[in-house]
C-alpha positions, 0 to 999 in steps of 0.5 A, a space after each residue: 537515501 537516493 535521489 529520485 530522478 523523474 523520467 516523465 512528469 508525474 501524473 496523479 494516479 490514485 488517491 485513497 478514499 477521503 474521510 469526512 470532515 467529522 471523522 478528521 476532527 474527532 480523536 482517535 477511536 478504539 477499533 477491532 477487526 477480526 479475521 473471521 469477519 474479514 471482507 476483501 474488496 476487489 477495488 483499490 489501488 491495484 486491480 491485481 489485489 484485493 483489499 481488507 480495510 482494518 478500520 484504522 483510517 477511520 479510528 485514527 481520523 485519517 492519520 494512518 491507513 492499515 489494510 491486508 492486501 492479497 493477490 488475485 490469482 487470476 491477475 498478474 502485476 502490471 509493473 508500472 513505475 510509480 511513487 507514493 506521496 506519503 510520510 510512512 509506508 510499512 509493509 509486512 509479508 504475511 504469506 507468499 512472496 513479492 518482488 519489487 524494483 526500487 530506484 537506487 536500490 535494485 531488485 528486492 524479494 520479500 518473503 513470508 516474515 519479511 518487512 520493509 519500509 519504503 522511503 517517501 516518494 521512492 520510485 518503484 515497481 512491482 515485478 512479480 508475486 506469488 499467487 498466495 501473496 498476503 501483505 499487511 500495509 500501513 501508510 501515513 497519512 490515510 489519504 496518500 497519493 500514488 503518482 506515475 513516475 
């Protein structure tokens, strides 16, 4: 694992929505999310993506979040360097392709069927993606922070 170098003081960029105290206290619950009932929203960490919540954050009492992310064809990625303050970030490419640049790694292109796990706090940026990109992303904890880097 590479050592991160800060080029500027990190600032808080975004935090996933917090769960209520009652949800955090209860045990894990059973949940189902069907594609036929899928609802994508245009709000989330990145304006060039739409997000489909899979209900895992609520079911796991905030331990994990899982969502399907898909590209908004009318929007281009911004490519700003950032990092995620989390314990785990796993991504599986469902459709299309995406290209990232990672500090200490270089440029990596992932295509349909590729999966990757980013080490916590690795400095990275998205360079480009296909108009039909769809990803499954799983992050722990659910209320992780994204910081400018």
